[in-house]
Backbone bond lengths (Angstrom), bond angles and torsions (degrees), N, CA, C in turn:
res aa  C-N    CA-C-N  psi(-1)  N-CA   C-N-CA  omega(-1)  CA-C   N-CA-C  phi
1 M - - - 1.453 - - 1.530 111.79 -
2 A 1.324 118.22 -5.75 1.458 121.12 -177.65 1.528 111.64 -67.35
3 D 1.376 117.02 -23.67 1.453 118.72 -178.96 1.534 112.64 -85.67
4 Q 1.331 117.58 -0.40 1.459 121.50 176.89 1.529 109.52 -69.07
5 Q 1.307 116.56 126.73 1.459 120.25 178.46 1.523 109.75 -95.96
6 E 1.319 115.17 150.44 1.461 121.30 179.48 1.531 110.26 -66.38
7 P 1.332 117.85 140.98 1.461 119.99 173.99 1.531 110.70 -63.53
8 V 1.327 115.85 144.72 1.459 121.67 179.72 1.529 108.16 -124.32
9 F 1.334 115.67 130.63 1.471 122.12 172.63 1.518 107.01 -142.24
10 Q 1.330 115.98 109.17 1.457 120.41 -178.10 1.520 110.17 -136.18
11 I 1.320 115.44 142.46 1.456 121.51 173.10 1.521 106.85 -87.32
12 Q 1.314 116.72 121.31 1.461 120.82 177.08 1.526 110.66 -86.89
13 R 1.343 115.47 -42.31 1.465 119.89 -176.59 1.522 109.24 -168.31
14 V 1.342 115.95 147.22 1.462 122.62 171.19 1.527 105.95 -123.42
15 Y 1.336 116.57 131.15 1.461 119.43 -174.89 1.520 111.55 -149.91
16 L 1.334 114.95 155.77 1.454 122.04 174.64 1.527 107.00 -83.44
17 K 1.326 115.60 112.37 1.460 120.79 -174.20 1.525 111.99 -83.54
18 E 1.326 115.50 -36.92 1.461 119.74 -176.19 1.516 108.78 -159.16
19 A 1.342 116.55 142.59 1.462 120.41 175.80 1.520 109.12 -153.21
20 S 1.334 115.59 139.03 1.460 119.52 175.79 1.526 109.10 -146.25
21 L 1.323 113.96 148.61 1.462 122.51 176.42 1.517 107.10 -132.69
22 E 1.320 116.20 125.97 1.458 121.19 177.72 1.515 109.00 -123.06
23 Q 1.341 115.96 137.55 1.460 122.96 174.18 1.532 107.23 -128.53
24 P 1.337 117.37 72.83 1.469 120.15 -170.37 1.530 115.03 -66.16
25 N 1.331 118.33 -20.78 1.459 120.52 -175.75 1.528 113.08 -112.64
26 S 1.323 116.15 16.67 1.467 119.60 177.64 1.529 108.32 -82.42
27 P 1.302 119.42 148.69 1.453 127.45 6.85 1.528 114.68 -91.99
28 A 1.342 118.36 -12.21 1.474 120.77 -172.47 1.525 112.44 -55.94
29 I 1.319 117.38 -42.59 1.466 119.89 -174.88 1.535 111.41 -68.95
30 L 1.318 117.06 -21.33 1.465 120.74 179.74 1.525 112.06 -70.51
31 L 1.329 116.87 -16.17 1.464 121.07 179.67 1.522 112.07 -87.44
32 E 1.320 117.99 -9.45 1.465 122.27 179.22 1.526 110.03 -67.10
33 Q 1.315 116.40 147.31 1.459 121.13 -177.49 1.532 113.12 -101.86
34 E 1.310 117.63 -11.16 1.467 120.46 -177.44 1.528 111.54 -71.23
35 Q 1.331 115.16 159.60 1.461 121.01 175.47 1.524 108.43 -82.36
36 P 1.320 116.83 128.16 1.470 119.12 178.61 1.527 111.35 -76.86
37 V 1.318 114.65 161.91 1.468 122.35 175.18 1.529 106.99 -97.82
38 V 1.328 116.34 132.18 1.462 121.38 -178.15 1.528 109.11 -108.99
39 D 1.322 115.60 128.97 1.468 121.91 176.59 1.524 107.77 -118.98
40 I 1.339 116.48 126.77 1.457 121.52 -178.22 1.526 108.78 -122.25
41 Q 1.334 115.48 126.75 1.462 121.59 177.08 1.530 108.09 -120.34
42 L 1.333 116.09 137.78 1.465 121.04 178.30 1.510 110.14 -124.34
43 G 1.316 116.01 150.17 1.458 121.29 175.88 1.515 110.33 -146.57
44 V 1.323 115.62 155.97 1.462 122.10 178.80 1.521 108.06 -132.30
45 S 1.334 116.20 136.58 1.458 119.97 173.70 1.520 109.23 -140.17
46 A 1.326 115.86 154.15 1.468 121.93 178.44 1.521 108.13 -136.40
47 E 1.313 115.56 131.92 1.467 121.49 -179.28 1.522 109.29 -132.37
48 P 1.333 117.77 136.05 1.467 118.94 173.01 1.533 109.79 -71.48
49 V 1.328 116.68 137.88 1.464 120.31 178.40 1.532 111.73 -116.24
50 A 1.318 116.15 -19.34 1.463 122.79 176.11 1.529 105.70 -163.25
51 D 1.303 116.86 176.54 1.455 120.41 179.53 1.528 109.80 -62.82
52 G 1.334 116.39 115.00 1.459 121.32 178.59 1.516 114.49 76.48
53 V 1.340 117.65 9.61 1.460 121.99 -179.65 1.530 108.19 -124.63
54 F 1.343 115.43 131.21 1.463 121.24 -174.49 1.516 110.48 -130.68
55 E 1.329 115.06 145.94 1.460 120.72 170.34 1.524 106.43 -102.96
56 V 1.324 115.91 123.88 1.461 121.89 176.81 1.527 106.98 -112.03
57 T 1.336 116.10 126.02 1.460 121.96 -175.96 1.522 109.76 -119.92
58 V 1.330 115.67 131.45 1.462 121.76 172.80 1.526 106.20 -111.51
59 T 1.326 115.84 125.45 1.457 122.44 -176.20 1.523 109.82 -112.68
60 A 1.328 115.94 136.22 1.468 121.22 174.86 1.515 108.82 -125.48
61 T 1.328 115.22 136.43 1.454 122.30 172.49 1.523 106.66 -123.32
62 V 1.323 116.14 119.58 1.464 121.73 -179.81 1.519 107.11 -117.82
63 Q 1.327 116.06 115.18 1.461 120.60 179.49 1.521 108.56 -119.80
64 T 1.321 115.25 128.10 1.454 121.50 178.78 1.516 107.82 -115.79
65 K 1.350 115.12 129.41 1.463 120.08 -176.72 1.520 111.29 -128.97
66 L 1.331 115.21 148.58 1.466 124.16 166.94 1.514 105.34 -116.16
67 K 1.306 116.12 118.49 1.454 121.42 -172.59 1.529 107.26 55.76
68 E 1.313 119.49 -118.51 1.466 120.65 179.11 1.524 112.72 -105.61
69 K 1.330 116.39 4.27 1.463 119.52 -176.69 1.527 111.04 -98.82
70 T 1.325 114.97 137.53 1.461 120.71 179.17 1.518 109.68 -76.90
71 V 1.348 115.64 128.47 1.463 121.37 172.81 1.527 107.39 -81.87
72 F 1.337 115.53 -55.02 1.463 119.79 172.74 1.515 109.57 -152.48
73 L 1.323 113.94 155.62 1.455 122.57 177.70 1.523 107.02 -132.16
74 V 1.325 116.48 122.05 1.457 121.84 177.00 1.513 108.39 -117.47
75 E 1.318 115.79 130.08 1.457 121.15 172.77 1.516 106.94 -125.90
76 A 1.325 115.60 129.55 1.463 119.88 -178.87 1.521 109.88 -141.27
77 K 1.334 114.86 142.38 1.466 121.90 175.70 1.521 107.69 -124.67
78 Q 1.307 115.14 118.32 1.462 121.91 175.97 1.521 106.42 -107.60
79 A 1.319 116.64 131.83 1.458 119.48 -175.75 1.520 110.68 -128.28
80 G 1.298 113.76 160.89 1.457 120.99 174.62 1.513 109.12 -139.58
81 I 1.314 115.71 147.14 1.456 121.19 174.07 1.521 106.83 -106.49
82 F 1.325 115.46 124.35 1.457 122.20 -175.50 1.521 110.28 -124.62
83 E 1.310 115.15 137.28 1.462 120.48 171.61 1.527 106.68 -96.28
84 V 1.317 115.57 120.61 1.465 121.73 -178.49 1.526 107.09 -132.82
85 R 1.326 115.94 111.86 1.463 120.01 -177.42 1.531 110.80 -135.79
86 N 1.323 113.87 155.91 1.460 123.09 171.41 1.530 113.11 59.15
87 L 1.329 115.77 35.66 1.454 120.46 174.41 1.523 108.32 -108.41
88 P 1.320 117.47 148.13 1.469 119.16 175.15 1.527 110.31 -58.97
89 E 1.320 115.80 141.95 1.462 121.61 -176.66 1.531 112.37 -54.85
90 D 1.337 116.99 -35.71 1.464 119.89 -178.54 1.531 112.73 -70.63
91 Q 1.329 118.55 -12.62 1.471 121.46 177.30 1.535 112.19 -96.42
92 M 1.319 117.41 -16.48 1.464 120.37 -176.30 1.532 112.44 -60.97
93 G 1.321 117.04 -42.22 1.468 120.19 -179.56 1.518 111.71 -60.12
94 Q 1.333 115.96 -41.61 1.464 119.45 -179.66 1.528 111.36 -69.21
95 I 1.320 117.46 -38.52 1.468 120.61 178.37 1.525 109.59 -63.28
96 L 1.348 116.43 -49.36 1.463 120.78 -176.44 1.527 112.64 -75.30
97 G 1.328 117.59 -26.28 1.461 120.96 -176.55 1.517 114.85 -98.88
98 I 1.340 117.40 -14.65 1.471 120.34 -178.08 1.529 111.14 -124.90
99 A 1.338 116.71 -60.44 1.476 120.61 -173.00 1.530 111.82 -64.43
100 C 1.324 117.19 -47.78 1.471 120.01 -177.97 1.536 112.22 -65.73
101 P 1.346 119.17 -46.69 1.473 118.05 177.57 1.534 113.01 -60.63
102 Q 1.339 117.57 -32.89 1.463 119.86 178.06 1.522 111.41 -63.83
103 I 1.317 117.39 -29.70 1.464 121.97 178.20 1.530 110.51 -77.45
104 V 1.322 117.19 -40.56 1.464 122.80 -175.10 1.537 112.10 -77.00
105 Y 1.324 117.70 -35.93 1.465 123.07 -170.35 1.538 114.78 -57.52
106 P 1.316 120.69 -42.51 1.477 118.38 179.69 1.534 112.92 -59.19
107 Y 1.318 117.43 -33.73 1.460 120.55 176.14 1.526 110.43 -65.86
108 L 1.331 116.11 -41.74 1.466 121.34 178.38 1.526 110.35 -62.22
109 R 1.326 116.78 -44.82 1.472 120.87 179.70 1.521 110.62 -56.57
110 G 1.327 116.34 -47.03 1.459 120.59 -179.06 1.514 112.41 -64.84
111 N 1.321 116.84 -42.12 1.461 120.47 -179.10 1.526 112.05 -67.72
112 V 1.326 117.44 -39.21 1.467 120.42 178.73 1.526 109.97 -65.85
113 A 1.317 118.01 -46.88 1.465 121.08 179.38 1.522 110.89 -60.44
114 D 1.326 116.86 -41.52 1.465 121.94 -179.84 1.533 110.89 -65.70
115 L 1.318 116.89 -44.61 1.463 121.23 -178.96 1.527 110.81 -62.68
116 I 1.320 117.30 -42.57 1.463 121.28 179.67 1.531 110.03 -65.50
117 Q 1.324 116.17 -42.75 1.467 120.44 179.72 1.531 110.73 -65.25
118 R 1.328 117.33 -40.25 1.471 120.86 178.22 1.527 111.00 -66.42
119 G 1.336 116.82 -22.15 1.462 121.16 176.13 1.521 112.70 -79.26
120 G 1.339 116.46 -1.82 1.463 120.06 177.05 1.514 114.58 96.62
121 F 1.331 116.70 14.88 1.465 120.90 -177.88 1.524 110.28 -115.48
122 P 1.322 116.95 159.33 1.469 117.91 170.92 1.528 107.92 -62.56
123 P 1.322 118.14 141.25 1.469 118.94 -177.24 1.527 111.53 -63.75
124 V 1.318 114.89 142.54 1.466 121.77 172.48 1.523 105.63 -100.19
125 H 1.315 115.73 117.98 1.464 119.52 -179.39 1.524 109.04 -95.73
126 L 1.313 115.97 116.86 1.461 120.56 177.01 1.515 108.21 -66.40
127 S 1.317 116.47 137.28 1.462 120.03 -178.09 1.528 110.53 -74.60
128 E 1.321 114.83 165.24 1.461 119.81 175.99 1.526 108.40 -63.41
129 I 1.305 116.07 146.86 1.467 121.58 -178.31 1.522 109.46 -119.75
130 N 1.325 115.32 136.61 1.461 121.18 173.41 1.536 106.11 -91.27
131 F 1.332 115.15 93.94 1.462 119.18 -176.16 1.523 111.90 -68.16
132 Q 1.328 117.47 -24.84 1.466 119.30 176.74 1.528 109.50 -66.19
133 A 1.327 117.24 -46.47 1.465 120.39 178.85 1.530 110.49 -63.76
134 M 1.332 117.11 -40.14 1.461 121.42 178.76 1.527 110.50 -62.90
135 Y 1.331 116.28 -43.67 1.471 121.92 178.92 1.530 110.47 -62.88
136 E 1.336 116.40 -46.54 1.469 120.47 -179.11 1.526 110.97 -63.01
137 Q 1.322 116.80 -37.78 1.465 120.75 177.81 1.527 110.28 -64.89
138 Q 1.338 117.33 -42.88 1.464 121.25 178.55 1.530 110.43 -63.52
139 Q 1.336 117.11 -39.88 1.458 120.78 179.11 1.526 110.62 -65.10
140 A 1.319 116.56 -41.01 1.470 121.14 179.05 1.520 110.54 -64.64
141 Q 1.348 116.75 -42.13 1.460 120.36 178.88 1.520 111.41 -65.39
142 A 1.343 116.46 -39.17 1.460 120.51 178.75 1.525 110.63 -65.80
143 A 1.323 116.55 -40.73 1.466 121.10 178.58 1.524 110.25 -65.14
144 E 1.342 116.05 -41.36 1.457 120.96 -179.82 1.536 110.37 -65.98
145 A 1.319 116.80 -40.21 1.458 121.02 179.28 1.532 110.47 -66.63
146 G 1.327 116.81 -34.32 1.452 121.50 178.77 1.517 112.89 -68.96
147 V 1.338 116.56 -28.81 1.466 121.87 -178.67 1.520 110.99 -76.61
148 Q 1.338 116.56 -35.74 1.468 119.83 -175.13 1.502 112.14 -74.64
């Protein structure tokens, strides 16, 4: 057991990888009095960037519409670089799919709210996310797709 190395989990950096705000129907749509419909989509991805180093990205797409016209569309990718070493292979998926996104997500929430507010709108606050439930759902879907 002397050759067993200690597990390593370190945050190297958290950064805003990409952000965009579009208001394709402004200014006319800004004069409308109706309440828009808000659609929020989230995604998580993890990519190896070096030996034992991974980039984990949480993506949010927030689209607000009045009838069929877009009021605004925000797309943002918040990423983190994590050093993860000497962990059992069966734990890597949970670290990259749950623990890392939980660290990155609060930064994404703040950046999305700020970007929307800077666009002249009341901020849209993304709700808290249970990344464990999201991860388990993705695993179940992957298993189901593998069976069919």
